C-alpha positions as CSV (number, residue, x, y, z in Angstrom):
1,X,67.9,10.3,13.0
2,X,71.4,10.9,11.7
3,X,74.6,9.2,12.8
4,X,78.1,9.4,11.5
5,X,78.9,6.5,9.2
6,X,82.6,6.6,10.0
7,X,83.5,7.6,6.4
8,X,82.9,11.3,6.7
9,X,79.4,11.2,5.4
10,X,76.1,11.1,7.3
11,X,74.0,8.0,7.6
12,X,70.4,8.9,7.4
13,X,67.1,7.0,7.8
14,X,66.9,6.9,3.9
15,X,70.2,5.1,3.4
16,X,70.9,3.1,6.6
17,X,69.4,-0.1,5.1
18,X,71.7,0.3,2.1
19,X,74.8,0.2,4.4
20,X,74.2,-3.1,6.2
21,X,75.5,-6.3,4.5
22,X,73.7,-8.4,7.1
23,X,71.4,-8.2,10.1
24,X,71.6,-10.1,13.3
25,X,68.2,-10.5,14.9
26,X,68.7,-11.1,18.6
27,X,66.1,-12.5,21.0
28,X,65.2,-9.2,22.7
29,X,62.2,-7.1,21.9
30,X,61.2,-7.5,18.2
31,X,61.8,-4.3,16.2
32,X,58.7,-2.1,16.2
33,X,60.0,1.3,15.2
34,X,59.9,2.0,11.4
35,X,63.6,2.4,11.0
36,X,64.8,-1.0,12.4
37,X,61.7,-2.6,10.8
38,X,62.8,-1.3,7.4
39,X,66.4,-2.3,8.0
40,X,65.2,-5.8,8.8
41,X,62.8,-6.0,5.8
42,X,65.4,-4.8,3.3
43,X,68.3,-6.8,4.7
44,X,70.2,-8.8,2.1
45,X,71.1,-11.5,4.7
46,X,69.4,-12.2,8.0
47,X,70.9,-14.3,10.8
48,X,68.6,-15.0,13.7
49,X,69.8,-16.0,17.1
50,X,67.9,-19.3,17.8
51,X,65.5,-17.7,20.2
52,X,64.6,-14.9,17.7
53,X,64.0,-17.3,14.8
54,X,60.6,-18.4,15.9
55,X,59.1,-14.9,15.9
56,X,60.9,-14.0,12.6
57,X,59.4,-17.1,11.0
58,X,56.0,-16.5,12.6
59,X,55.9,-13.1,10.9
60,X,56.3,-14.8,7.5
61,X,60.0,-14.6,7.0
62,X,62.7,-17.3,6.5
63,X,66.2,-16.4,7.9
64,X,69.4,-17.1,5.9
65,X,70.9,-18.7,9.0
66,X,70.0,-19.5,12.6
67,X,72.8,-19.4,15.1
68,X,73.0,-21.0,18.6
69,X,72.7,-24.3,20.3
70,X,69.1,-24.8,19.3
71,X,67.7,-24.7,22.8
72,X,65.4,-21.8,22.1
73,X,64.1,-22.9,18.7
74,X,60.6,-24.5,18.7
75,X,60.5,-28.2,17.8
76,X,58.4,-27.4,14.8
77,X,60.9,-24.9,13.4
78,X,63.8,-27.2,14.3
79,X,62.2,-29.8,12.0
80,X,61.3,-27.4,9.3
81,X,64.4,-25.1,9.3
82,X,67.0,-27.3,11.1
83,X,69.1,-27.2,7.9
84,X,69.6,-23.5,8.5
85,X,70.8,-24.0,12.1
86,X,74.5,-23.6,12.8
87,X,75.0,-25.1,16.2
88,X,77.7,-23.4,18.2
89,X,77.8,-24.9,21.7
90,X,80.4,-22.5,23.1
91,X,78.9,-21.4,26.4
92,X,81.5,-18.6,26.9
93,X,79.7,-16.3,24.4
94,X,76.0,-15.6,23.8
95,X,74.2,-16.3,20.5
96,X,74.4,-12.7,19.4
97,X,78.2,-12.7,19.6
98,X,78.2,-16.1,17.9
99,X,76.1,-14.6,15.1
100,X,78.4,-11.6,14.6
101,X,81.4,-13.9,14.5
102,X,79.7,-16.2,12.0
103,X,79.1,-13.1,9.7
104,X,82.6,-11.8,10.2
105,X,84.0,-15.2,9.2
106,X,82.0,-14.8,5.9
107,X,83.7,-11.4,5.3
108,X,80.6,-9.4,6.2
109,X,81.7,-6.3,8.1
110,X,78.7,-3.9,8.0
111,X,76.4,-5.7,10.4
112,X,73.2,-4.3,11.9
113,X,72.1,-5.8,15.2
114,X,68.4,-5.6,16.0
115,X,66.4,-6.9,18.8
116,X,69.3,-6.9,21.2
117,X,67.7,-5.1,24.1
118,X,64.5,-5.4,26.1
119,X,64.7,-9.0,27.4
120,X,68.2,-10.2,27.9
121,X,70.9,-8.2,29.7
122,X,73.6,-10.4,28.3
123,X,72.6,-9.5,24.7
124,X,72.4,-5.8,25.6
125,X,75.9,-6.0,27.0
126,X,77.2,-8.2,24.2
């Protein structure tokens, strides 16, 4: 897979994970293909939408931040990782958009969004 990186060079499977400053893991289908799985595994900073955090944690990972209103996070993970939760109760945007805005506010501009399709049309459209 090759895609233009916007800077005149080509982004390849080998270097795509080096380009992302952060990953947003949305609550769609969990990444299964080797490329997004590698991007997620090598991400320097991972923000999970609250519904995606449970699966990310179940697979042995700890996110850097969890974004949302907390309604989709298990009670166990809320107790254990509640300190990572950034509650944003704005109902005008979905958690994926909230996570991207959270990262942009931190100055991160190269953001990979994974798990955005397969379950939720609002995340797909977002």
